[in-house]
C-alpha positions, 0 to 999 in steps of 0.5 A: 364861351364857357370859362372853366377852373381846373382843380387837380393836384397833378400838373400833368393831369391838369395839362391833359385835361386843359388840352382835351377841353380846349380842343372843344368849341366854346370851352376855355380853361380860365385858370388852374389850381393844385390845392383847395386853397389855390382854387378858392383864390383863382375862383375869386379872381377869374369868376369861372362858370364851372369848376372841374375838381378832382375828388382827392386833393392833396390838401383836402377833399374835392367834394368838400371844396365843391360843396363850399363853392356851390354854397357860396358862389354862382360857379357850378361844380363838376367832380372828377374821380378815379374811384367811382364809388357809391359813397363818393357819388352820393356825397357829390349829389348831396354837395350840390355838384352838377355832375360826377364823372369817372376819369375813365370816361371819354372827353365827350362825356366830360364836356357834355357835363360841363356844358350842362353845368354851365346852363344850370343843369345837373348831369347825373345819369339815370344809372347814377340816380338809381345808385343814389336811390339804392344807397339811401334805401339800403345804407343811409336809412339804416345809418340814420337810426344810429345815435352819434355814439353808435355811429362812432362805434360803427366806424371803429368796428369797420376798421376792425377794432375790438371792444376793448380798443373801442372803449379806450378810443371813446373813453367808455366802459367795456360793458357800455361798448358791448351794449352799443355794439349790440344796438348797432347790429340790431339797427343795421340788421346784421348777424355778427360784428364780422357781418357789420364790419364787412357791410361797413367796409363794402359801403365805405362807411369811414368815407361817409359823414353822418347821413343827416349832416347835410340836407338830402334831396331826392334825385330829380 
């Protein structure tokens, strides 16, 4: 019997997931949680084999919670999301999650991922692994060239900030900001600040931490 912890801040969603999961042979929802804090308490008390966690929680990020669980416990993590973005997929992989499942997927896909997770396997599809590889090639490798200050400038550029607004936010001289913007354009191989903004928004850079913040492993 695979014991499962469900973590989602919507009770109706948890109820529906419980019904679908427990209708499958060998599946038992041992506990539910609506917040990250509650999930950690349930985890310690129930010791489930797999935690199924929504990426977006009311009191934090489900990916961060998953990373903590993987690092500190033997419980495997399956992440669920309504937003099948590359940035979330990459973060899920880097967090050590066993699977990243869109909420639009059918129950069979979720249950299959839970079973693999319980067996110590990672259930990322070939298509997902290709997306991770593409992100690393096209996004992460460029971001890794930026200094911390340049990365901070990039995040503000992505939000549409002017040079004066960036200077005020980071406590820098205007000419220093102009130099940083120039280097960001060069390192990201973009032709203009507007092109940088579009590129950063397309890849949802503001949802992604420094690419070297956590250890990265190539898809197996």
